[in-house]
Structure formats: structure tokens, C-alpha cells
C-alpha positions in Angstrom: -115.5 -67.7 -133.3 -113.3 -65.6 -135.3 -110.7 -68.2 -136.3 -112.3 -71.4 -136.6 -110.4 -74.9 -136.8 -111.2 -78.4 -137.6 -113.2 -80.0 -134.5 -111.2 -83.1 -135.4 -108.1 -81.2 -134.1 -109.8 -80.6 -130.5 -108.5 -82.3 -127.4 -110.4 -85.4 -126.6 -110.3 -84.5 -122.7 -110.7 -81.3 -120.6 -108.0 -78.7 -121.2 -105.8 -78.4 -118.2 -103.7 -75.3 -119.2 -102.8 -72.9 -121.7 -99.9 -70.6 -122.5 -99.0 -67.9 -125.2 -95.7 -67.2 -127.0 -96.0 -63.7 -128.6 -92.5 -64.0 -130.1 -93.5 -67.1 -132.2 -97.0 -66.1 -132.5 -98.3 -69.6 -131.1 -100.2 -71.0 -128.2 -100.1 -74.4 -126.4 -102.9 -76.3 -124.9 -102.4 -79.2 -122.5 -105.1 -81.6 -121.8 -106.0 -84.7 -119.7 -105.8 -86.7 -123.0 -101.8 -86.6 -122.5 -101.3 -84.1 -125.2 -100.0 -80.8 -125.7 -101.3 -79.1 -129.0 -99.3 -76.3 -130.6 -101.7 -73.7 -132.3 -100.6 -70.7 -134.6 -102.0 -67.2 -134.3 -104.9 -68.3 -136.8 -106.2 -71.0 -134.4 -105.0 -73.9 -136.7 -103.2 -76.7 -135.4 -99.4 -77.0 -135.9 -98.3 -80.0 -134.1 -99.4 -82.4 -131.3 -97.0 -83.6 -128.7 -98.1 -86.9 -127.3 -97.0 -87.5 -123.5 -97.1 -90.7 -121.4 -98.7 -88.8 -118.6 -101.2 -86.1 -118.0 -99.6 -82.4 -117.7 -101.2 -80.4 -115.0 -99.8 -76.9 -116.3 -97.7 -75.7 -119.2 -95.8 -72.3 -120.0 -93.2 -71.1 -122.1 -89.9 -70.9 -120.0 -88.1 -68.2 -122.3 -88.3 -66.3 -125.6 -86.6 -69.2 -127.6 -89.9 -71.4 -126.8 -88.7 -74.1 -124.4 -91.8 -75.5 -122.6 -92.0 -76.0 -118.9 -94.6 -78.4 -117.8 -95.6 -79.7 -114.4 -96.2 -83.4 -113.9 -97.3 -84.4 -110.5 -94.6 -83.1 -108.4 -92.2 -82.4 -111.0 -91.4 -79.7 -113.5 -90.0 -80.9 -116.8 -88.6 -79.0 -119.8 -89.0 -79.6 -123.4 -86.4 -77.9 -125.6 -87.8 -75.7 -128.2 -85.6 -77.6 -130.9 -87.4 -80.8 -130.1 -90.9 -79.6 -130.9 -90.8 -76.5 -133.2 -91.4 -77.0 -136.9 -88.5 -76.1 -139.2 -90.3 -72.9 -140.5 -90.4 -71.7 -136.9 -86.7 -72.4 -136.3 -85.9 -70.7 -139.4 -87.8 -67.5 -138.3 -85.6 -67.3 -135.2 -82.3 -67.0 -137.3 -81.2 -63.3 -136.7 -83.4 -62.6 -133.8 -81.6 -61.2 -130.6 -83.6 -62.3 -127.6 -83.1 -60.6 -124.2 -80.2 -61.6 -121.9 -81.2 -64.1 -119.3 -80.7 -62.6 -115.8 -80.5 -64.9 -112.8 -82.5 -63.7 -109.8 -82.2 -64.7 -106.2 -84.9 -66.8 -104.7 -87.6 -64.7 -102.4 -86.6 -65.5 -98.9 -89.3 -67.6 -97.1 -91.1 -65.7 -94.6 -94.3 -66.1 -92.3 -96.1 -63.4 -94.1 -95.1 -64.6 -97.6 -98.0 -66.9 -98.1 -100.5 -64.2 -96.9 -98.8 -61.6 -99.3 -99.3 -64.1 -102.3 -102.7 -65.2 -101.4 -103.5 -66.0 -105.1 -101.3 -68.9 -104.7 -103.0 -70.2 -101.7 -106.3 -70.7 -103.4 -107.0 -74.1 -104.6 -107.1 -75.1 -108.1 -110.3 -76.7 -109.7 -109.9 -80.6 -109.8 -109.8 -82.0 -113.3 -111.1 -85.4 -113.7 -109.4 -88.1 -116.1 -107.1 -90.8 -116.2 -103.8 -90.7 -114.4 -100.4 -91.5 -115.9 -97.6 -93.1 -114.5 -94.4 -92.4 -116.7 -92.9 -89.5 -118.5 -92.1 -89.2 -122.1 -93.0 -87.6 -125.3 -93.2 -88.4 -128.9 -93.7 -85.7 -131.5 -96.2 -86.1 -134.3 -96.6 -83.5 -136.8 -100.2 -82.7 -137.5 
């Protein structure tokens, strides 16, 4: 382990998803313990987001750092201004991010599922408690 961290900062349940933001040099991990943890490029815990439910997948939605997470049948967004620490927000001043371009949805066709066979494979099941509501509370670590 090149960049060890305090084991007390680990998730208390199985990790369901991870994602990386190269522009912020951070990564996020989501867990069945109903948390999303933000880690810096040295594998040190920066912040813990506590949810009222279990996130099944997370990703960064743009260069600014908005988080997209899936919860049951919904996709939710956490705005970067609500969770990034002030030092990360200050770093963003003066950075010019790429212009967002809207794309048309891919038309549904009979062969689309076969062409994207990676999406038709089942994901492994994750055991753990299930949540019933959505919400976040941010707690700096």
C-alpha cells in the first residue's frame, strides 16, 4: 500500500462504487454503510457524506465535481458547492472547464442491447441493510 490511511476512516460496510475526478485529484467511494467518502490523491480522507439510504453507484457528472448517484430506481445529483471543502473551491477559481455539449439520445433498436453487451451482464449482489429515504448530511472529517 503506497499511500496508507487511518483504518478508522474505512467504510464499515462493503464498497458499492468508486469514481475519480482527475481535475480535483480526488476520488469517492460509496458503501452499504450509507456513506460516500471523499479521498485526496494521497489516499487521505477529506470528507464523509452521510446518506439516509444506500447508494448503489456514483460518478462525477462534470468537471466541476457534481456527484451523480443512483439510489434504487432514481439518479440524484449532489452539487459540488455543497460538499467540496473551501480549499478545493478556491482552487477552481480561474479554471476554464470544457463547454457542455448536449447530445441526442441514442435511438432504441432491437440490436442495441446486443451491441452494448457489457450493459446486459448482471452486477454482483451486495448484501446489507436497505434504506427508505433520501438525504445527505455533510460532516467534515
